[in-house]
C-alpha positions in Angstrom: 133.4 74.6 199.7 130.2 73.2 198.2 126.7 74.6 198.1 125.8 72.3 201.1 128.6 74.0 203.1 127.6 77.5 202.2 124.1 77.3 203.7 122.7 75.9 206.9 119.9 73.4 206.4 117.2 75.8 207.5 118.2 78.5 205.1 118.7 76.0 202.3 115.3 74.4 203.0 113.7 77.8 202.8 115.3 78.5 199.4 114.0 75.1 198.2 110.6 75.3 199.7 109.1 75.2 196.2 110.8 71.8 195.5 109.1 68.4 195.8 111.2 65.4 195.9 110.2 62.1 194.1 112.8 59.4 194.8 113.1 55.8 195.8 113.8 52.6 193.8 114.4 52.2 190.1 111.6 50.7 188.0 108.9 52.1 190.2 107.4 54.5 187.6 108.8 57.7 189.0 109.4 59.3 185.6 105.9 58.4 184.4 104.4 59.8 187.6 106.5 63.0 187.3 105.3 63.4 183.7 101.6 63.1 184.8 102.1 65.6 187.6 104.0 68.0 185.4 101.1 68.0 182.8 98.4 68.3 185.5 99.9 71.1 187.6 102.4 72.8 185.3 105.3 72.0 187.6 108.9 72.1 186.3 110.4 68.6 186.3 114.1 68.0 187.1 115.2 64.7 185.6 118.1 63.3 187.5 118.9 60.7 184.8 119.3 63.5 182.2 121.2 65.7 184.7 123.7 63.0 185.6 125.8 63.7 182.4 126.4 67.2 183.8 127.6 65.8 187.2 130.5 64.0 185.5 132.1 67.2 184.3 131.9 68.6 187.8 133.2 65.7 189.8 136.7 65.6 191.3 138.7 62.6 192.5 138.8 64.1 196.0 135.1 64.8 196.5 133.6 62.2 194.2 136.0 59.2 194.1 133.3 56.7 193.4 131.8 58.7 190.5 135.3 59.2 189.0 135.9 55.4 189.3 132.6 54.6 187.7 133.3 56.9 184.7 136.5 55.0 184.1 134.7 51.7 183.9 133.4 50.1 180.7 129.7 49.4 180.4 130.5 45.7 180.8 132.4 46.3 184.0 129.7 48.3 185.7 127.3 45.4 186.1 128.0 42.0 184.6 131.5 41.9 186.0 130.6 42.5 189.6 128.3 41.2 192.3 125.2 43.1 193.3 126.8 43.9 196.7 129.9 45.3 195.0 127.9 47.4 192.6 125.7 48.7 195.5 128.7 49.6 197.7 130.4 51.5 194.9 127.3 53.7 194.0 128.3 57.4 194.1 124.9 58.3 195.5 125.3 55.9 198.4 128.3 58.0 199.5 126.5 61.3 199.1 128.5 62.3 196.0 125.7 63.5 193.8 123.3 65.4 196.1 125.4 68.6 196.0 125.0 68.7 192.2 121.3 68.3 192.4 121.0 71.2 194.9 123.3 73.4 192.8 121.1 72.8 189.8 117.9 73.5 191.7 119.2 76.8 193.0 119.9 77.8 189.4 116.3 77.2 188.3 113.4 79.7 188.6 111.6 79.5 191.8 108.3 81.0 190.6 106.5 77.6 190.4 106.9 74.2 192.0 109.9 72.1 190.9 109.5 68.3 190.9 112.8 66.4 191.3 112.7 62.9 189.7 115.9 61.3 191.0 116.4 57.8 192.4 119.8 58.9 193.7 118.4 61.2 196.4 118.5 59.5 199.8 116.2 60.3 202.8 119.2 61.3 205.0 120.2 64.0 202.5 116.8 65.6 201.9 115.3 65.3 205.4 117.0 68.4 206.8 115.7 70.5 204.0 112.0 69.6 204.2 109.4 72.1 205.4 106.8 69.4 205.8 107.1 65.6 206.0 105.5 64.7 202.7 107.5 67.2 200.6 109.6 64.1 199.8 108.0 60.8 198.7 109.9 57.6 198.1 108.5 55.0 195.8 109.6 51.5 196.4 108.5 48.8 193.9 107.9 45.2 194.8 110.6 42.8 193.4 108.0 41.3 191.0 106.9 44.8 189.7 110.5 45.9 189.1 111.5 42.6 187.5 108.6 43.0 185.0 109.3 46.7 184.4 113.1 46.3 183.8 112.5 43.1 181.8 110.3 45.1 179.4 112.6 48.1 179.4 115.7 46.1 178.4 114.0 43.6 176.1 115.1 45.9 173.3 118.7 44.7 172.5 119.7 48.2 171.4 118.7 49.7 174.7 120.3 46.9 176.6 123.5 47.4 174.7 123.5 51.1 175.3 123.4 50.4 179.0 125.5 47.3 179.4 127.7 47.1 176.3 128.3 43.9 174.5 128.5 41.6 177.5 126.0 39.1 178.9 122.8 41.1 179.2 121.0 38.5 181.2 123.8 38.6 183.8 123.9 42.4 183.8 120.1 42.5 184.4 120.4 40.0 187.3 123.1 42.1 188.9 121.1 45.2 188.4 118.0 43.7 190.1 120.2 42.5 193.0 121.7 46.0 193.4 118.3 47.6 193.3 117.0 45.4 196.1 119.9 46.5 198.3 119.2 50.1 197.4 115.5 49.7 198.3 116.5 48.4 201.7 118.8 51.4 202.3 116.1 53.9 201.2 113.4 52.1 203.3 115.6 52.0 206.4 116.6 55.7 206.1 113.0 56.8 205.5 111.7 54.9 208.5 114.3 56.4 210.8 113.2 59.9 209.7 109.5 59.2 209.4 109.4 60.1 205.7 106.7 59.0 203.3 107.2 55.7 201.5 104.7 54.4 198.9 104.7 50.7 197.8 104.3 50.2 194.1 103.0 46.8 193.1 100.9 47.6 190.0 97.6 47.4 191.7 96.9 51.1 191.1 97.2 53.0 187.9 99.4 56.1 187.5 96.4 58.5 187.6 95.3 57.2 191.0 98.9 57.3 192.3 99.2 60.8 191.0 96.1 61.8 192.9 97.7 60.7 196.2 101.1 62.1 195.5 99.7 65.5 194.4 97.9 65.8 197.7 101.0 64.9 199.6 103.0 67.5 197.6 100.3 70.1 198.2 99.8 70.6 194.5 96.1 70.0 194.3 
């Protein structure tokens, strides 16, 4: 039995009422925005990318088959060797395999101040039953041009590209990553629209401080 099985959504939502969820597409600037909000309002930030290493040790082939399969792959196999559709369909988060770990971690944190979750893996269908108000979760979705520029700059460093994609064709890996991310954005957008959750389009026309003003108001931090 997982933590999601032990509580009904209303009870779990009440226990996580201090949590704000910042999710959406990769390359949208979530981590930068989370850092700004954390500095402004002294909120505790939960970094999903950093936390993922801890998920691996808790996953089982029965409950997290996609994550276990991903762990067995080489870095080259994860992106350059597969199509964007194949990568998207095999994402553990698409199949709800990571959300229980996020919730377990959040319940173990102090609840005396707001906690901001920075995690692209969180989907609208997972978090919607736990929200006490609509804008307690905000999903950032970058335009394709904004993401292409952001990821291009991020992986221009050969050492960083190698750390993510191994020694294979980095250009092919980036192209596959961009294709997967577009599919993920479509999934997030569709789920959010079905549940009337907040989606913000990121195209670079606004600076992070201005975006932080809007999100802080939505999160009821200001």
